[in-house]
C-alpha positions in Angstrom: 116.9 79.7 108.1 119.5 76.9 108.3 119.7 77.1 112.1 118.3 78.8 115.1 121.6 81.1 115.5 121.0 82.4 111.9 117.3 82.9 113.0 118.1 84.8 116.1 120.7 87.0 114.1 118.1 87.8 111.6 115.5 88.7 114.3 118.0 91.0 116.0 119.0 92.7 112.4 115.2 93.4 111.9 114.5 94.9 115.3 117.7 97.1 114.7 116.1 98.0 111.2 112.8 98.9 112.9 114.6 101.3 115.4 116.6 102.6 112.3 113.4 103.8 110.6 111.9 105.1 113.9 115.2 107.1 114.5 115.1 108.8 110.8 111.4 109.5 110.4 109.8 110.2 114.0 109.9 113.8 113.1 109.1 113.8 109.4 105.3 114.4 109.5 105.7 117.6 111.4 108.7 119.2 109.7 106.6 121.5 107.4 104.3 122.3 110.1 107.0 123.1 112.6 108.9 125.2 109.8 105.9 127.1 109.0 105.2 127.9 112.5 108.8 129.3 112.4 107.9 131.6 109.5 109.6 129.4 106.8 108.0 129.8 103.2 106.8 127.0 101.0 109.9 126.8 98.7 112.3 126.7 101.7 110.1 124.1 103.4 110.7 121.9 100.3 114.5 122.5 100.5 114.5 121.8 104.2 112.6 118.4 103.7 114.6 117.7 100.4 117.9 117.9 102.0 117.7 114.5 103.2 117.3 113.3 99.6 120.3 115.4 98.6 122.7 114.2 101.5 121.3 110.6 100.6 122.0 110.9 96.7 125.8 111.8 97.4 126.5 109.4 100.3 124.9 106.1 99.5 127.0 105.0 96.5 130.7 105.9 98.2 129.2 104.3 101.4 128.4 101.1 99.6 131.7 100.9 98.0 133.8 101.8 101.1 131.6 99.4 103.7 132.3 96.7 101.0 136.0 97.2 100.6 136.8 97.4 104.3 134.3 94.6 105.2 133.3 96.8 108.1 129.7 97.2 107.4 128.5 97.1 111.1 131.0 100.3 111.8 129.4 102.3 109.4 125.9 101.4 110.6 127.2 102.5 114.2 128.5 105.7 112.7 125.0 106.4 111.3 123.3 106.1 114.8 125.6 108.2 116.3 125.2 111.0 113.9 121.7 110.8 114.4 122.3 111.1 118.3 124.4 114.1 118.1 122.4 116.3 115.5 118.7 115.6 116.9 120.4 116.2 120.5 121.4 119.6 119.1 118.0 120.3 117.6 116.3 119.3 120.8 118.6 121.2 123.2 118.6 124.3 120.6 115.1 124.4 118.5 115.0 126.5 115.7 115.2 126.5 112.0 118.9 125.8 111.9 119.1 122.9 114.0 116.2 121.5 112.1 117.7 121.7 108.9 120.9 120.1 110.6 118.5 117.3 112.1 117.3 116.7 108.4 120.8 116.7 106.8 121.7 114.0 109.5 118.8 111.9 108.4 119.9 111.7 104.9 123.5 110.8 105.8 122.5 108.2 108.6 119.7 107.0 106.2 122.4 106.2 103.6 123.3 103.2 105.7 120.2 101.7 104.6 122.3 100.2 101.6 124.3 98.1 104.0 121.0 96.9 105.6 119.7 95.9 102.2 122.8 94.0 101.5 123.6 92.3 104.9 120.2 90.8 105.7 119.6 89.0 102.5 123.2 87.2 102.9 121.7 85.6 106.0 119.3 83.6 104.0 119.9 81.0 101.2 120.3 82.4 97.7 116.7 80.9 96.8 115.2 83.1 99.4 116.8 86.4 98.5 113.8 88.0 96.9 111.6 86.8 100.3 114.4 88.4 102.6 114.2 91.5 100.6 110.5 91.9 101.0 111.0 90.9 104.7 113.4 93.6 105.3 111.4 96.1 103.4 108.7 95.9 105.8 110.9 97.6 108.5 110.5 100.7 106.7 106.6 101.2 107.2 106.9 99.5 110.7 109.5 101.6 111.9 108.2 104.9 110.4 104.6 104.0 111.8 105.9 103.7 115.2 108.2 106.7 115.0 105.4 109.0 113.8 102.9 107.5 116.2 105.3 108.2 119.2 106.5 111.3 117.8 102.8 112.7 117.4 102.0 111.7 120.8 105.0 113.4 122.5 104.4 116.6 120.3 100.8 116.7 121.3 101.9 116.5 125.0 105.3 118.6 125.4 105.5 120.7 121.9 107.4 120.2 118.6 111.0 120.3 120.0 110.2 117.5 122.3 109.5 115.4 119.3 113.4 115.3 118.5 114.0 113.1 121.7 112.2 110.2 119.9 114.8 110.2 117.2 117.6 110.3 119.8 116.2 107.6 121.9 115.6 105.4 119.2 119.1 105.9 117.8 120.7 105.0 121.2 118.9 101.7 121.5 119.7 100.6 118.2 123.4 101.5 118.7 123.4 99.4 121.8 121.8 96.5 120.0 124.5 96.5 117.1 127.2 95.5 119.5 125.3 92.0 119.7 125.5 91.7 115.8 127.9 89.8 113.8 130.1 91.7 111.3 129.3 91.7 107.9 128.3 88.9 105.5 130.0 85.7 104.4 132.7 85.8 101.7 131.2 85.6 98.2 130.8 81.9 97.3 132.5 82.6 94.1 135.8 83.8 95.6 135.4 86.8 93.7 136.5 90.2 95.4 133.9 92.4 96.9 134.8 95.5 94.8 137.0 96.1 91.9 137.1 99.0 89.4 135.3 96.5 86.8 132.6 96.1 89.5 131.8 99.8 89.5 132.1 100.5 85.8 129.9 97.4 84.7 127.2 98.9 87.0 127.5 102.6 85.7 127.2 101.3 82.2 124.2 99.2 82.7 121.3 100.8 81.1 118.9 98.7 82.8 120.1 99.8 86.2 119.7 103.5 85.1 116.3 102.9 84.0 115.3 101.2 87.3 117.1 103.8 89.6 115.3 106.8 87.5 112.0 105.1 88.1 112.9 104.8 91.9 113.7 108.7 91.9 110.4 109.4 90.1 108.3 107.4 92.8 110.5 109.3 95.7 109.9 112.5 94.1 106.2 111.9 94.3 106.0 110.6 97.8 108.5 112.9 99.4 106.9 116.0 97.9 103.3 115.2 99.1 103.1 112.8 102.0 106.3 114.2 103.9 105.8 117.8 103.1 102.6 119.4 101.5 99.9 116.8 102.2 100.6 117.5 106.2 99.8 121.4 105.4 96.6 120.3 103.4 95.3 118.5 106.4 96.1 121.3 108.7 94.2 123.8 106.5 91.4 121.1 106.9 91.6 121.5 110.8 94.0 118.7 111.7 96.1 118.8 114.9 99.2 117.1 115.7 97.7 113.7 116.4 95.7 113.8 113.1 98.6 114.9 111.0 100.5 111.9 112.4 97.9 109.5 111.7 97.7 110.9 108.1 101.3 109.8 107.7 100.5 106.6 109.5 97.6 105.8 107.3 100.2 105.9 104.3 102.7 103.9 106.1 100.3 101.0 107.4 98.9 101.1 103.7 102.4 100.8 102.5 103.5 98.1 104.7 100.1 96.1 103.9 100.8 96.2 100.3 104.6 95.3 100.6 103.6 92.4 102.5 101.2 91.4 99.8 103.4 92.0 97.0 104.5 88.2 96.6 100.9 87.1 96.2 100.1 90.1 93.9 103.0 89.1 91.6 101.6 85.6 91.5 98.0 86.8 90.7 98.8 89.9 88.6 102.2 89.3 87.3 105.5 91.3 88.4 105.3 94.2 85.8 101.3 94.6 86.4 101.9 94.9 90.0 104.3 97.8 89.4 102.5 99.4 86.4 99.2 99.7 88.5 101.1 101.0 91.5 102.4 103.9 89.7 98.9 104.6 88.0 96.9 104.4 91.1 99.4 106.8 93.0 99.1 109.1 90.5 95.3 109.0 90.5 95.1 109.5 94.4 97.5 112.6 94.2 95.5 114.4 91.5 92.5 114.1 93.6 94.0 115.3 96.8 93.6 119.0 96.5 89.6 118.5 95.8 89.5 116.6 99.1 86.4 118.5 101.0 87.3 117.3 104.4 89.7 115.1 106.5 87.8 111.7 105.7 88.2 112.1 102.0 92.0 113.3 102.5 92.6 110.1 104.6 91.0 107.7 102.1 93.3 109.1 99.4 96.4 108.9 101.6 95.6 105.4 102.1 95.3 104.6 98.2 98.5 106.5 97.8 100.0 104.3 100.5 98.9 101.0 98.9 100.0 102.2 95.5 103.3 103.3 96.5 104.0 99.8 98.2 103.2 98.4 95.0 105.5 100.2 92.9 108.4 100.9 95.1 108.4 97.1 96.2 108.4 96.2 92.4 111.4 98.1 91.7 113.2 96.7 94.9 112.5 93.2 93.6 114.0 93.6 90.2 117.1 95.7 90.9 119.2 93.1 92.2 118.0 90.4 89.8 121.0 88.6 87.7 123.3 90.6 90.0 126.5 88.6 91.2 127.3 88.4 94.8 130.1 90.6 94.8 128.2 93.3 92.9 125.2 93.7 95.1 126.5 96.4 97.2 127.7 98.7 94.5 124.6 98.1 92.5 122.2 98.9 95.5 124.4 101.8 96.4 123.7 103.3 92.8 120.1 102.5 92.8 119.6 104.2 96.2 121.9 107.2 95.5 119.9 108.0 92.4 116.4 107.4 94.0 117.6 109.8 96.6 117.7 112.5 94.1 113.8 112.4 94.1 113.9 112.9 97.9 115.5 116.2 97.2 114.1 117.4 94.2 110.4 116.4 94.8 109.8 118.6 98.0 111.9 121.5 96.2 109.9 121.5 92.9 106.3 120.9 94.5 107.2 123.8 96.8 108.0 126.0 93.9 104.9 125.0 92.1 102.7 125.6 95.2 104.4 128.8 95.9 104.4 130.1 92.1 101.2 128.6 91.0 98.9 126.7 93.2 98.4 123.6 95.3 96.1 121.9 92.7 98.4 122.7 90.0 101.6 121.2 91.8 99.6 118.0 92.9 98.3 117.7 88.9 101.9 117.7 87.8 103.0 115.2 90.4 100.3 113.0 89.4 101.1 113.1 85.9 104.6 112.1 86.6 103.3 109.1 88.4 101.4 108.1 85.3 104.6 108.6 83.1 106.4 106.4 85.7 103.5 103.5 84.9 104.1 103.8 81.1 108.2 103.7 81.5 107.7 100.5 84.0 105.5 98.9 81.3 108.0 99.7 78.7 111.1 98.5 80.8 109.9 94.7 81.0 108.7 94.7 77.4 112.3 95.0 76.8 112.8 91.6 78.6 113.9 90.7 82.0 114.5 87.6 84.1 111.4 86.9 86.4 111.9 87.1 90.2 111.4 83.8 92.2 109.0 84.4 95.2 109.2 81.0 97.3 110.6 79.3 94.6 107.7 80.0 92.5 108.1 81.8 89.1 105.4 85.1 89.0 103.8 85.5 85.8 105.2 88.5 83.8 
C-alpha cells in the first residue's frame, strides 16, 4: 500500500467483507437439516438452498452495471446488509418454511453485492498487486463462513434452529455500521475511459473466453452447493452427527478452502497456474464420489477436507484468470457477468442433486457430481491450451 490511510481502508474493507460472509452463510450448514425437520422433501430442500444462486444469477450483472454507472458502490453494499437484517429478522420472529425460503432468497440478493467488493478492494492497491489483492479478498469468504457456521452451530445447539437466524442479523448490523466509515467507490479510471458504455457490455458478452471461465465457475458451484451445503450435512446426520458436528463438517471444508486459497500463489509457482486448477477440479470429483461410501464420521470429515482443498484450488484459479487482460472500466461488468453465470450453478446444483437423490440414490447423485468435476478438469486444461496471458503473483510469472 502507498500509505497508512490506504492500509487502514483496506483493513476496514476486509473486516466488512468477513462480516458480509458471516451474515449470508451463518445458517447455511443447517438449512437442509432444519427444512427436513419441517417436513420438506429432498427436491424442495434442493430448491430452497438453490434459490440463493437463482437470485444471484439474475442480480449480479445488473448490480455490477448499475453500481458502476451511478458510482455509488457503497450504497449498494449497505442496501444488501439492510435486506439481510430485514429478512432474517422475519425468519427469527416467525420461524417456518416460508420465512426460511425468504431468508435464503435474501442471501442471494445480498450476496450479489460481492461483485462490488471484488472490484472495489483491488482498486485500493497498485495495478501490479491486483492478483495478490484478489487472493487476499477471496480469503474473506472462508474466514467469514467459518466464523458464521461456528457461531451459528453453538447458538443452535444451545437455543434451537430459529435462534441461529440472529447470527446473520447481528453480523449484518455490525457490518452496516462499519460501512459508514468506508470511503465511497474507487478512483476514476487512469485511462480516462467511462466506467460503463454499451460497447463495454457487448464486448464482454461476446467474449468466448469469459463464457468458458464463467461456465467452469457454474460447474464448480453446482458441485459445492449441491454437496457441502445441502446433502453432505444430511449424510452426516445419518451417521449420527448433531448440530455441532454438522457445523464443523462445513467448517472443515471452509478451513481447507481458506488454506488452499492462501497457498495458491505458491502452488502457481510450483505446479503452474493451469495444473493447479486442473488438479483442483479432479481432486474434488474424486472426494465427492467416495463420500457415500464413508463408513463413519471420521472418513466423511477426511473427504470433506480433501474436497475443501480441491475447491479452493479450482475456484481461486478461476478468480485469478477472469480479470486478466481486462481494462479498468470493464472490470465491474466482467466480474458481474462471471458471478452471475456461476450463480446458476448455486441454484441448479442443489436442485438437480436433490432430484437424483430422491429419484435414484444418494450414491448415484454423488457419482454424477464427481463426473462433472472430472469434466471440469478436462475443460480447464483445454481452456489454457488455447492460450492465455499468465497471471503475475508478486511480480513473478507462474509457470503455465
